[in-house]
C-alpha distance (Angstrom), angle and dihedral (degrees) to the residues before:
residue distance angle dihedral
M1 . . .
N2 3.81 . .
E3 3.75 124.7 .
L4 3.77 120.1 -127.4
I5 3.79 132.2 -166.1
A6 3.80 118.9 -128.1
V7 3.80 114.4 -163.5
T8 3.79 120.2 -166.4
Y9 3.80 120.7 -147.7
D10 3.79 133.8 -156.8
V11 3.81 110.5 -142.2
C12 3.82 131.1 -171.8
E13 3.79 119.1 163.4
V14 3.82 92.6 -169.9
E15 3.81 92.4 58.5
N16 3.82 93.2 33.9
L17 3.81 90.7 -118.9
Y18 3.80 126.5 157.6
E19 3.77 107.0 155.1
S20 3.78 133.5 160.3
M21 3.80 113.4 -123.5
I22 3.80 117.1 176.5
E23 3.81 135.8 1.6
H24 3.79 118.0 -142.5
T25 3.79 125.6 -169.8
I26 3.79 109.9 -138.8
S27 3.79 137.1 172.5
D28 3.78 122.9 -107.7
T29 3.81 95.8 -115.4
N30 3.77 138.4 151.2
N31 3.82 87.9 -103.1
L32 3.80 95.2 60.1
D33 3.82 93.6 126.0
E34 3.82 91.4 52.0
E35 3.79 93.1 45.3
V36 3.81 92.1 50.4
A37 3.83 91.3 47.0
A38 3.81 89.7 53.6
I39 3.81 90.9 50.5
A40 3.82 91.1 49.4
A41 3.81 90.4 51.3
R42 3.79 93.1 48.2
D43 3.83 93.5 49.0
I44 3.84 94.6 33.8
A45 3.79 87.7 -127.4
P46 3.81 123.8 164.5
V47 3.82 91.8 -162.5
V48 3.80 130.2 40.7
K49 3.78 121.4 178.6
V50 3.79 120.6 -163.2
F51 3.79 118.6 -151.6
N52 3.79 132.9 -175.6
Q53 3.80 122.0 -126.6
N54 3.82 90.4 -85.1
R55 3.83 89.7 57.2
Q56 3.79 92.4 -110.7
L57 3.78 113.8 146.5
V58 3.80 111.5 -106.6
K59 3.79 100.1 175.2
E60 3.81 140.4 -17.8
Y61 3.80 120.8 -143.4
T62 3.80 127.9 -164.3
F63 3.79 125.1 -160.8
S64 3.80 112.9 -165.9
Q65 3.81 92.1 -170.1
Y66 3.84 88.7 69.5
E67 3.81 97.6 45.4
C68 3.78 119.2 126.0
N69 3.80 113.4 -90.2
C70 3.77 98.3 -164.0
S71 3.79 117.9 126.6
E72 3.76 130.5 -133.5
L73 3.79 113.1 -61.5
D74 3.79 114.3 -116.1
């Protein structure tokens, strides 16, 4: 079983923010989608990118329920 790296991101278009938050080491399992969803919920992250050990992107997930709700700055 290979290990993967899931990186959560904080995103806010209003404040022009796209920032990595936390790296999680996870197993390459059949439940990858569920495992990534749990990580997104724990970190409240709208974007989670999964990389292999060579730091090549495997898959990017978006979670609209964790998107920033701030409004335009005046």
